[in-house]
N, C-alpha and C positions, 0 to 999 in steps of 0.2 A: 379430349380432342378439341383443339381450338378452331374457331372460324377464321379462315385466312383472307377471304375476299367475298364480296357480294357484287354480282353483276346484273344488269338489266338490259334486255334486248327486245325491241318491239317485234311483235308477231301477230298472228291472226287467231281469231276464235272460230267456233264451229257454226256460227249462224250470223245474224245481222242485228244492228240497232234499229228499232222501229219507233217512230213517233206515235205513241199510243193516243195522244189527244187528237191528232189528225185522223187516225184510223177509226177510232170509235165514233168520230163525228161524221163518218161516211165517206172518207177519201176513196176515190175510184181506183180500182186495180187496173194496172197496165202491164199485163203479163205477170212477172214476178215483182214488179215495182208498183208504185202508186203515183197517180197524177196529183198535182196540187202542191201548195207550199207547206212547209213544216210549221207547226205551231209551238213546239217545245223549244226553249232556248238551247242553243248549241248545235242543233241539227242543220245541216246544209240541204238535206232532202229528207223525205219521209222515211225511206229505207236506205240505210248505209251499211257497208260491210263491217262486221264486228272486228274488234281489235283485242289483242292481248299483250301484256308485258311479261316476258319470260324472265323469271328470276333464277339465277344460278348461284349457289353458295358452295365455295370450295373450302374443304377442310384441310387441316395441317398435313394429313397423310396423302393429299392429292385427290381424294375422293370428292366428286361433285354431286350435289343433289339439287333438285329443282322444284319450283312452284310457279303457277301461272296466275297473273293478275287479270281478272276478267270482270265484266260488268253485265248486268241483266239486259235482256232484249229491249225492255221498255225503260231505258235509262232516262234520268232527269225528270221523272214524274213525281209529283207530290213532294215529299221531303227527302227524296233520294239525292245522292251526290250528282253533280253534273255529268253530262255525256263524257265517257272515258276516252280520251285520246292518248294512246300508249306513249307516244314519243314525248308528250308533255311531262311525263313523270320519271324519265330516266335520270335526270339530274337529282331529283329528290331522293331517289334510291341510292345512287352511286356516290353522290357527293355529300349528302346530308345524313341519311340513315346509316349507310355502310360503316362510317367511323364509329358509330355507337355499338355495332355488332362485332366488328373485327376484333379478334383477340379474346372473345368470350367463349366459355365452355359450350360446345354445341349440345351437350347432354342436358343443359339447364333450360329445357323448353319453356317452362312456365315463366321463368324470369325473362327469357329472351322475348317471349310474346308480350310480356308486360311492358318492356321497353318499346316494342313496336307500337302498341296501342297508345302509350302515353307520349310518343314522340311528336314534336311539333316542328313544322317547317314554316318559317315566317309567321309563327304564332298560330298556325292552323294544323289540325290533324291531317295525316296522309289520307288520300282518297280511299274510300272503303275497298275499292278493287285492289289497290296496292297492299293494304293490310291483309286482305284475303290471300293474295298470292305469296307474299313474303312469309306469312304464317305457315303456308303449305311447305315451303322450303325449310323452315325452321323445324317442323315436326318430322320431315324426312331426314334432316340432319341428326336429330335426337335418336330416331329409330335406327339409323345406320350405325351410330356410335355405340348404342346399347345392344345392337344386334337383335332387335325385336321388331314387332309389327308397329305400324303407326296406330293401329287400334289400341294396343296396350299403352303406348305413350299417351294418347289422348285420354284413355280411361283412367290412368294414374293421375294425370293432371286434373281431371274433373272429379276424381274420386267416385267413379261409377263402376258398376259391374257390367262388363260387355255382354252383348247378346251372344247366345250360343247357336243361333240359327239365323239365316239371312233375314234382314229387315224387308217387309213387303215392298216391292218395287211398284212405282206409279208410272205407267207409260203415258207419253204424250203423242198425239196423232198429228199435230199440225193441221193444215187445211184439209188433208186427205182423211177426213173423219171416218169414213166407212171402210176403206181399204186398210187404213192404219189400225182400226179397231179389230178387224178380222185377223191381222197379223198378231195382235196382242192375245186374242182368244186362242189361236193356234199354239202360242207359247205359254199359255196359262198364266198370264200376268195377273198378279193379285189385285191391283187397282188400275182402273182404266176408264175413259180414254183421254181425259183432259178436254179434247174437242175444239179448243181454240175458238170459242163462240165470242168473237171480238168485234162483230159488226151487227147492226140491226138485221141485215139480210140473213145472217147465220141462225138467228133464233126465230125469224119469221114474224110476220104481223101478228100481234097478240100473243106471241110466244109459241105458236103452234109448231113451228119448225123444231124447237127443242123437244117438245112432247113427242112428236113423230120420231125423232132420232132416238130417244131413249126407248121407245117401244120397239123400234127396229133392233136396237142393240140387245135388248132383253131376249128377243126372239133368236137373234144370231148366236148369242152365247149358248142357248139351249140346243141350237142346231149343230154348232161346230164343236162345242166343248163336251167333255164327259159329264156324267151326272154328278160327280163329286166336285166339279169345278164351280166355285161360288165366289166370283170376284165382287169387289166393291166398285160401284160406279161413282166417278168423280168428274163433274162438269165445271169448267171455269167459264163464267159468263161476263167477266170484266165490267160489272156494274150495270149491265144493260137491262136487267129486270127492273132496277130502280128507275131507269130512264123510261121504260115502257109503262110503268104504272104512275109515274109522276110523283111530285111531292107537294103536299102530303098525300099519301096513297090511302086507298080504301082497304083497311085491314082485312075485311072479309073477302074481298076480291083477290088479294094477294094470297091469302091462305088457301082459297079454292084453287088457285093456279098451282101452288106447290103440292096440293093434294093430287092434282092431275099429273104432275111430274112423278110423284111417288107411285101412283098407279101404273104409269107407263114403264117405270123401271122394275116393277115387281117381276120376280120375287127377290131381286137383288138390292142390297143396301145402296142408298143414294146420298151423296154429299155434293153440295153446290158451293163453289168458290166465288167469292166476291159478288154476291147477288146485287149489292148496292154499293155505290161509290159516291161519297160526298166530298166536300171541299176541305175538311179538316179531320184530325184524329178524333176530337171530341164528338163531332157530329156523326162520324162514322161509327163510333162505339154506341152512340144513342140509337142510330138507325138499325144497326145489327141487333142490338138488344131488344128493340121493339119487335122485330121480325122473329127473333129467336123465341121470345115469350109467346107471340101469337101462334107459332107452330106448335109449341109445347101445349098451350091451352087447348088447341084444336085436336091434339093427338096426331099430328101429321109428322111422321118419322122421316124427315129430311134433315140431314145435318148441315150446318153452315160452316164455311171455311173462310178465315180472314187472310187477306194478303196486303192490300194497300194500307198505308198509314201505320204499319207495324214493321218498319224496316230495321230499327235498332233494337238491341236487347231490352232497353228500358221501355220502348214502345210495346214490345211483345209482352212484357210483364204487366203493363197497364191493361192490355186486352185480356190477358189471363185473369187478372184480379177482377175485372168487370164481369167475367163469366158470360160473355155475349155470343160465343161461338163454341162449336164442338171440336174444331180442329184449327190450328193456326200454322201458317207457313213460316218457317224460319228460312228466309231466302238468303242463303249463305253469302253471295257477293255483296249484298246490301248491309249485312250485319258487321262485316269487317273481319277481324282475326277469327281463326277457327274456335278458339276457346270461348269467344263471345257467343258464337252460334251454339256451342255445346252447353254453355250455361243457360241459354234461352230454352233449349230443349229440356234441360234438367228442371227448369222452373215449372214446366207443365206437370211434372211428376206429382202424383197425389191430388191433382185437381180434376175438374170435369172437362178440361181442355187438353186434347192430345196434340202432340208435336209432329208436324209434317216437315221433314228435312228436305227443303226444296232447293231452289237455285234457278237455273235458266238454261235453255237450249244454247245460249250464246257463250258457253264455257269452253273448256278444252278437255281432252282425255285426261290430262294430268290432274286438273282441278276436280274432275268427277271422281277419279280414283281415290283421291284424298277424302272426298266427302263420303265415299263408301265406308272408309275406316271410321269417320266421325259418326255415321249412322249406326255402325256396330257398337262403337264405344258408348253411345248414349241410348241404344235400344229404342230408336225413334219409332213412331207408329207407322210411318211409311217414308220412302225416300224416292226422289224423282229420278227417272231414267234420263241421263244426260251424258254428253252434249248432243247437239244437233236436233233436227226435227224429223228425222227419218224413222224414228223409234228403234229399229233393230240394233243400230250401232250403240246408242246410249244404253239400251237395255243390256247388251252384252258387256259393255264397259263396267257398269255398276254391279251387275250380277256376278261376273267373273271375279272382280276384285274382292267382293265379299266372300266368295267361296275360297279364294286363295288365302285370305287372312284367317278364315275360320279353320282351314286345314292346317295352316302353320301353327295356330294357337293350340289346336288339339294335339299336334305332334309335340309342341313344347311342353304341354302339361303332362305328357307321358314320359318325358326324358328326365333323367336325374341331373340336377345342376352340377356343373363341374366341381364346385366347391364341396360337394357332398360325396363325390364318387369314391374318394379314398376310404372314407368311413364305410360306405356301402360295400365296397369290395372286401374290407376287413371283416364286416359282419357276415358276409356270404361265406368267407373262408372259415370263420368260427362255426357257423351253422353246418357247413359241410363236414367239419371235423367231428362235431357232436353226433351227427347222423351216422357217420361211419363207425364211430366208437360204440354206439348203442346197437348197431344193426344186428350183430350176432344174437343179441339177447331179446330183441323185440320183433325182428322180422319173422313172420310165421313161415313154416315149411309148407309151401303150397301143395306139395305132393300128399301131405297127410290130411288135408282139408276135405271133408266129405261134402257132397252137394247139399245145398240148402233144401230142407224139406218144406213143402207148402202145406 
């Protein structure tokens, strides 16, 4: 089945673009917005409505499939691509990329995504958000043509064995840290609550606010959850702990603080995302490595999660090779095409670093559903509940899509392929004939059988 056309239409995402530099530097809240001037290039204000570019691929039989180009909430930070303005990329998709895809076999997903990743417009690769969205439409097209799940298409492309149970979902609370966490506890979310600790005020002077919160969370899980419920705590602190302790920091002081965090979270496992944020990938790896070693030497069982400066697959591989964290976020809109994210997850297999298939609240339902299939195809350690920052909606989107895919795959595995049905029916007929032929000689006369003696 050939690709007939590729269209791109500007749309909206499920959250906002936020200037992380201005926010972590202490920009004052004004209701849902922030006062002050933006600091990251491309922003007109600190918080802006999120955008999406909606991709639609039409196949030769008239069937249309879609994908959504989205970018992360904190766009333009570090080595990420610039702030994503959807309308600016319509021409690149429809006039430049589309001619490379039209006429191609929609079933050839790997080759079609290779063309997408290698494509250059004016000598530059397409924005990561564009590659992300177009690849979603390409895998949807392949699944439709082959009448299978996107999970199977991705697993075949990546040569992986898909998960047979849902990947643990990681809920994010947004600013409503306590109410959001309680929602997660009621729904027995495996990993929680993110917490959005992105300002000095949220962790408190000296970090006491974060300690108090983890202690409250531990108590609340035991109060609201059944005894068998044992979630993993995951707090994202946006590098604020590094700012709090300064550079260079006193190793013993930092280890003592993490010991306090560990005790507050007891008896539940604790992982801390982005405890330190530096100005480059190399210094980030060094800083995380020193902290990781310090915690290991002191026997403090807090796991570290990497986020910033590991946006591309090559970056992720560098972090994994360095062995400086326990978990690494594969932030799908930053990586580009789905297979690049899948390969990044796969690179973690067999190492001491687990893969967290992340993303952003600033995606769409469509992009989140596709990521649910990618999570199953790669059997990631955890997957982010998305889109949006209300928790319930994103948790439902990811969880339900995984359940649908798993149910469909279980049904497919119990069905006989159409190409084998004629042979199967023939064998059944032969077996029936043999049983009927032998029946008078082998079937016992039930009336003459005496009861078994004990």
